[in-house]
N, CA, C and O atoms as a GROMACS GRO file, in nm:
protein
  288
    1MET      N    1   1.810  -7.324  -3.516
    1MET     CA    2   1.764  -7.382  -3.390
    1MET      C    3   1.833  -7.308  -3.275
    1MET      O    4   1.955  -7.292  -3.272
    2THR      N    5   1.751  -7.264  -3.182
    2THR     CA    6   1.806  -7.192  -3.068
    2THR      C    7   1.856  -7.290  -2.963
    2THR      O    8   1.825  -7.409  -2.968
    3VAL      N    9   1.931  -7.238  -2.870
    3VAL     CA   10   1.984  -7.321  -2.761
    3VAL      C   11   1.869  -7.377  -2.678
    3VAL      O   12   1.873  -7.492  -2.636
    4TYR      N   13   1.768  -7.294  -2.653
    4TYR     CA   14   1.654  -7.340  -2.574
    4TYR      C   15   1.582  -7.455  -2.642
    4TYR      O   16   1.553  -7.556  -2.578
    5SER      N   17   1.553  -7.443  -2.772
    5SER     CA   18   1.481  -7.549  -2.841
    5SER      C   19   1.565  -7.676  -2.849
    5SER      O   20   1.512  -7.787  -2.843
    6LEU      N   21   1.697  -7.660  -2.862
    6LEU     CA   22   1.785  -7.777  -2.864
    6LEU      C   23   1.783  -7.848  -2.729
    6LEU      O   24   1.771  -7.971  -2.724
    7LEU      N   25   1.794  -7.773  -2.620
    7LEU     CA   26   1.791  -7.833  -2.487
    7LEU      C   27   1.655  -7.895  -2.457
    7LEU      O   28   1.647  -8.002  -2.396
    8ALA      N   29   1.549  -7.829  -2.499
    8ALA     CA   30   1.415  -7.882  -2.475
    8ALA      C   31   1.393  -8.012  -2.550
    8ALA      O   32   1.333  -8.105  -2.496
    9SER      N   33   1.442  -8.020  -2.673
    9SER     CA   34   1.423  -8.143  -2.749
    9SER      C   35   1.511  -8.255  -2.695
    9SER      O   36   1.471  -8.372  -2.700
   10LEU      N   37   1.629  -8.223  -2.645
   10LEU     CA   38   1.717  -8.325  -2.590
   10LEU      C   39   1.667  -8.380  -2.457
   10LEU      O   40   1.684  -8.498  -2.429
   11THR      N   41   1.606  -8.296  -2.376
   11THR     CA   42   1.560  -8.341  -2.244
   11THR      C   43   1.415  -8.389  -2.246
   11THR      O   44   1.368  -8.442  -2.145
   12GLY      N   45   1.344  -8.372  -2.355
   12GLY     CA   46   1.205  -8.414  -2.362
   12GLY      C   47   1.110  -8.322  -2.290
   12GLY      O   48   0.998  -8.362  -2.259
   13LEU      N   49   1.151  -8.200  -2.262
   13LEU     CA   50   1.067  -8.105  -2.189
   13LEU      C   51   0.995  -8.006  -2.280
   13LEU      O   52   0.936  -7.909  -2.232
   14ALA      N   53   0.999  -8.029  -2.410
   14ALA     CA   54   0.932  -7.938  -2.502
   14ALA      C   55   0.782  -7.940  -2.476
   14ALA      O   56   0.721  -8.047  -2.478
   15GLY      N   57   0.722  -7.827  -2.452
   15GLY     CA   58   0.579  -7.816  -2.427
   15GLY      C   59   0.539  -7.837  -2.282
   15GLY      O   60   0.420  -7.828  -2.251
   16GLN      N   61   0.631  -7.865  -2.194
   16GLN     CA   62   0.597  -7.889  -2.054
   16GLN      C   63   0.577  -7.759  -1.976
   16GLN      O   64   0.509  -7.759  -1.873
   17GLY      N   65   0.634  -7.650  -2.022
   17GLY     CA   66   0.623  -7.523  -1.951
   17GLY      C   67   0.482  -7.472  -1.940
   17GLY      O   68   0.442  -7.421  -1.836
   18LYS      N   69   0.404  -7.487  -2.049
   18LYS     CA   70   0.266  -7.437  -2.043
   18LYS      C   71   0.183  -7.516  -1.944
   18LYS      O   72   0.094  -7.461  -1.880
   19TRP      N   73   0.210  -7.646  -1.929
   19TRP     CA   74   0.137  -7.726  -1.832
   19TRP      C   75   0.176  -7.690  -1.691
   19TRP      O   76   0.093  -7.694  -1.600
   20PHE      N   77   0.303  -7.656  -1.671
   20PHE     CA   78   0.347  -7.614  -1.538
   20PHE      C   79   0.275  -7.486  -1.496
   20PHE      O   80   0.221  -7.478  -1.386
   21PHE      N   81   0.274  -7.385  -1.584
   21PHE     CA   82   0.210  -7.259  -1.549
   21PHE      C   83   0.058  -7.273  -1.538
   21PHE      O   84  -0.004  -7.206  -1.456
   22ALA      N   85  -0.002  -7.358  -1.619
   22ALA     CA   86  -0.145  -7.384  -1.605
   22ALA      C   87  -0.173  -7.451  -1.471
   22ALA      O   88  -0.274  -7.422  -1.407
   23GLY      N   89  -0.083  -7.539  -1.428
   23GLY     CA   90  -0.098  -7.603  -1.297
   23GLY      C   91  -0.087  -7.505  -1.183
   23GLY      O   92  -0.157  -7.517  -1.083
   24VAL      N   93   0.002  -7.408  -1.199
   24VAL     CA   94   0.015  -7.303  -1.096
   24VAL      C   95  -0.116  -7.227  -1.081
   24VAL      O   96  -0.161  -7.200  -0.970
   25PHE      N   97  -0.177  -7.192  -1.194
   25PHE     CA   98  -0.304  -7.120  -1.186
   25PHE      C   99  -0.417  -7.210  -1.137
   25PHE      O  100  -0.510  -7.161  -1.073
   26ALA      N  101  -0.412  -7.340  -1.166
   26ALA     CA  102  -0.513  -7.432  -1.113
   26ALA      C  103  -0.501  -7.441  -0.961
   26ALA      O  104  -0.603  -7.442  -0.891
   27LEU      N  105  -0.379  -7.447  -0.910
   27LEU     CA  106  -0.360  -7.446  -0.765
   27LEU      C  107  -0.407  -7.315  -0.703
   27LEU      O  108  -0.462  -7.314  -0.593
   28LEU      N  109  -0.384  -7.204  -0.772
   28LEU     CA  110  -0.432  -7.075  -0.724
   28LEU      C  111  -0.585  -7.073  -0.715
   28LEU      O  112  -0.641  -7.020  -0.619
   29ILE      N  113  -0.651  -7.131  -0.814
   29ILE     CA  114  -0.798  -7.136  -0.812
   29ILE      C  115  -0.847  -7.218  -0.693
   29ILE      O  116  -0.941  -7.179  -0.625
   30VAL      N  117  -0.782  -7.332  -0.669
   30VAL     CA  118  -0.821  -7.415  -0.554
   30VAL      C  119  -0.802  -7.337  -0.425
   30VAL      O  120  -0.888  -7.339  -0.337
   31TRP      N  121  -0.689  -7.268  -0.413
   31TRP     CA  122  -0.663  -7.189  -0.293
   31TRP      C  123  -0.767  -7.078  -0.277
   31TRP      O  124  -0.817  -7.055  -0.167
   32LEU      N  125  -0.800  -7.011  -0.387
   32LEU     CA  126  -0.900  -6.904  -0.380
   32LEU      C  127  -1.036  -6.956  -0.335
   32LEU      O  128  -1.109  -6.888  -0.264
   33LEU      N  129  -1.070  -7.076  -0.376
   33LEU     CA  130  -1.198  -7.134  -0.337
   33LEU      C  131  -1.200  -7.180  -0.191
   33LEU      O  132  -1.306  -7.189  -0.130
   34LEU      N  133  -1.082  -7.208  -0.135
   34LEU     CA  134  -1.074  -7.258   0.002
   34LEU      C  135  -1.048  -7.150   0.107
   34LEU      O  136  -1.058  -7.177   0.227
   35VAL      N  137  -1.016  -7.028   0.064
   35VAL     CA  138  -0.988  -6.920   0.159
   35VAL      C  139  -1.116  -6.885   0.234
   35VAL      O  140  -1.221  -6.866   0.171
   36PRO      N  141  -1.111  -6.876   0.366
   36PRO     CA  142  -1.231  -6.840   0.443
   36PRO      C  143  -1.280  -6.699   0.407
   36PRO      O  144  -1.202  -6.611   0.370
   37ARG      N  145  -1.411  -6.681   0.420
   37ARG     CA  146  -1.470  -6.550   0.385
   37ARG      C  147  -1.418  -6.437   0.472
   37ARG      O  148  -1.415  -6.322   0.428
   38GLU      N  149  -1.378  -6.467   0.593
   38GLU     CA  150  -1.326  -6.363   0.682
   38GLU      C  151  -1.196  -6.303   0.628
   38GLU      O  152  -1.168  -6.185   0.651
   39ARG      N  153  -1.119  -6.382   0.556
   39ARG     CA  154  -0.991  -6.335   0.504
   39ARG      C  155  -1.004  -6.239   0.387
   39ARG      O  156  -0.912  -6.163   0.358
   40ILE      N  157  -1.119  -6.242   0.320
   40ILE     CA  158  -1.136  -6.155   0.204
   40ILE      C  159  -1.240  -6.045   0.229
   40ILE      O  160  -1.288  -5.981   0.136
   41GLY      N  161  -1.273  -6.024   0.356
   41GLY     CA  162  -1.360  -5.913   0.393
   41GLY      C  163  -1.506  -5.936   0.366
   41GLY      O  164  -1.581  -5.841   0.345
   42GLN      N  165  -1.550  -6.062   0.367
   42GLN     CA  166  -1.691  -6.091   0.342
   42GLN      C  167  -1.752  -6.170   0.458
   42GLN      O  168  -1.836  -6.257   0.436
   43ALA      N  169  -1.710  -6.139   0.579
   43ALA     CA  170  -1.757  -6.213   0.696
   43ALA      C  171  -1.901  -6.180   0.731
   43ALA      O  172  -1.975  -6.267   0.778
   44GLN      N  173  -1.944  -6.056   0.708
   44GLN     CA  174  -2.080  -6.014   0.748
   44GLN      C  175  -2.185  -6.076   0.657
   44GLN      O  176  -2.282  -6.136   0.704
   45ARG      N  177  -2.166  -6.061   0.527
   45ARG     CA  178  -2.264  -6.115   0.432
   45ARG      C  179  -2.194  -6.141   0.300
   45ARG      O  180  -2.087  -6.086   0.272
   46VAL      N  181  -2.255  -6.224   0.219
   46VAL     CA  182  -2.200  -6.256   0.088
   46VAL      C  183  -2.254  -6.152  -0.011
   46VAL      O  184  -2.375  -6.136  -0.025
   47PRO      N  185  -2.165  -6.081  -0.079
   47PRO     CA  186  -2.212  -5.981  -0.176
   47PRO      C  187  -2.265  -6.048  -0.303
   47PRO      O  188  -2.243  -6.167  -0.324
   48PRO      N  189  -2.336  -5.972  -0.387
   48PRO     CA  190  -2.380  -6.028  -0.515
   48PRO      C  191  -2.258  -6.073  -0.597
   48PRO      O  192  -2.147  -6.025  -0.574
   49TRP      N  193  -2.278  -6.164  -0.691
   49TRP     CA  194  -2.166  -6.222  -0.763
   49TRP      C  195  -2.081  -6.118  -0.834
   49TRP      O  196  -1.960  -6.137  -0.845
   50TRP      N  197  -2.140  -6.010  -0.884
   50TRP     CA  198  -2.062  -5.911  -0.958
   50TRP      C  199  -1.975  -5.824  -0.868
   50TRP      O  200  -1.888  -5.752  -0.916
   51ARG      N  201  -1.998  -5.830  -0.736
   51ARG     CA  202  -1.914  -5.756  -0.641
   51ARG      C  203  -1.831  -5.850  -0.553
   51ARG      O  204  -1.766  -5.806  -0.459
   52ASN      N  205  -1.835  -5.980  -0.585
   52ASN     CA  206  -1.765  -6.079  -0.505
   52ASN      C  207  -1.619  -6.089  -0.553
   52ASN      O  208  -1.593  -6.119  -0.669
   53VAL      N  209  -1.527  -6.062  -0.463
   53VAL     CA  210  -1.385  -6.063  -0.495
   53VAL      C  211  -1.340  -6.203  -0.537
   53VAL      O  212  -1.258  -6.217  -0.628
   54ARG      N  213  -1.391  -6.304  -0.472
   54ARG     CA  214  -1.351  -6.441  -0.502
   54ARG      C  215  -1.389  -6.480  -0.646
   54ARG      O  216  -1.310  -6.542  -0.716
   55VAL      N  217  -1.509  -6.442  -0.688
   55VAL     CA  218  -1.553  -6.475  -0.823
   55VAL      C  219  -1.462  -6.413  -0.927
   55VAL      O  220  -1.422  -6.479  -1.022
   56TRP      N  221  -1.428  -6.286  -0.909
   56TRP     CA  222  -1.343  -6.219  -1.007
   56TRP      C  223  -1.201  -6.274  -1.006
   56TRP      O  224  -1.139  -6.284  -1.112
   57ALA      N  225  -1.150  -6.308  -0.890
   57ALA     CA  226  -1.015  -6.365  -0.882
   57ALA      C  227  -1.010  -6.502  -0.951
   57ALA      O  228  -0.913  -6.532  -1.021
   58VAL      N  229  -1.112  -6.583  -0.933
   58VAL     CA  230  -1.116  -6.714  -0.999
   58VAL      C  231  -1.130  -6.696  -1.150
   58VAL      O  232  -1.065  -6.768  -1.227
   59LEU      N  233  -1.211  -6.602  -1.194
   59LEU     CA  234  -1.226  -6.578  -1.338
   59LEU      C  235  -1.095  -6.532  -1.402
   59LEU      O  236  -1.060  -6.576  -1.512
   60ILE      N  237  -1.022  -6.446  -1.333
   60ILE     CA  238  -0.895  -6.398  -1.386
   60ILE      C  239  -0.793  -6.511  -1.391
   60ILE      O  240  -0.720  -6.525  -1.490
   61ALA      N  241  -0.786  -6.591  -1.286
   61ALA     CA  242  -0.692  -6.704  -1.285
   61ALA      C  243  -0.728  -6.807  -1.391
   61ALA      O  244  -0.638  -6.862  -1.455
   62ALA      N  245  -0.856  -6.833  -1.411
   62ALA     CA  246  -0.898  -6.928  -1.515
   62ALA      C  247  -0.865  -6.874  -1.654
   62ALA      O  248  -0.824  -6.950  -1.742
   63THR      N  249  -0.882  -6.745  -1.674
   63THR     CA  250  -0.845  -6.684  -1.802
   63THR      C  251  -0.696  -6.696  -1.828
   63THR      O  252  -0.655  -6.729  -1.939
   64GLN      N  253  -0.616  -6.671  -1.727
   64GLN     CA  254  -0.471  -6.686  -1.741
   64GLN      C  255  -0.434  -6.831  -1.772
   64GLN      O  256  -0.345  -6.856  -1.853
   65MET      N  257  -0.501  -6.925  -1.709
   65MET     CA  258  -0.473  -7.065  -1.733
   65MET      C  259  -0.507  -7.102  -1.878
   65MET      O  260  -0.431  -7.175  -1.942
   66ILE      N  261  -0.617  -7.052  -1.929
   66ILE     CA  262  -0.656  -7.078  -2.068
   66ILE      C  263  -0.555  -7.016  -2.163
   66ILE      O  264  -0.518  -7.077  -2.263
   67VAL      N  265  -0.511  -6.894  -2.134
   67VAL     CA  266  -0.411  -6.827  -2.219
   67VAL      C  267  -0.284  -6.910  -2.226
   67VAL      O  268  -0.229  -6.928  -2.335
   68TYR      N  269  -0.234  -6.959  -2.114
   68TYR     CA  270  -0.113  -7.041  -2.115
   68TYR      C  271  -0.133  -7.172  -2.190
   68TYR      O  272  -0.042  -7.218  -2.259
   69LEU      N  273  -0.251  -7.232  -2.179
   69LEU     CA  274  -0.273  -7.359  -2.248
   69LEU      C  275  -0.290  -7.341  -2.398
   69LEU      O  276  -0.245  -7.425  -2.476
   70VAL      N  277  -0.355  -7.234  -2.439
   70VAL     CA  278  -0.381  -7.214  -2.581
   70VAL      C  279  -0.260  -7.154  -2.653
   70VAL      O  280  -0.221  -7.202  -2.759
   71TRP      N  281  -0.202  -7.050  -2.595
   71TRP     CA  282  -0.093  -6.979  -2.663
   71TRP      C  283   0.045  -7.001  -2.601
   71TRP      O  284   0.142  -6.936  -2.641
   72GLY      N  285   0.056  -7.092  -2.505
   72GLY     CA  286   0.181  -7.111  -2.432
   72GLY      C  287   0.288  -7.185  -2.507
   72GLY      O  288   0.397  -7.206  -2.453
   0.00000   0.00000   0.00000
């Protein structure tokens, strides 16, 4: 038993880290969805979804969140 696992079991925090990091990415997704279009260089027109920076950033953050929840 490592020191980390011993401390985690004593404090009841075992498994809480993955939820914390998933929450960080969930907050990032909310922030990405709320950022005005002018801030990401799309003030003139909305590009197609495959060239939209917001779509790709949300997909990457969601993928990271899934990775932390499944393998964290």
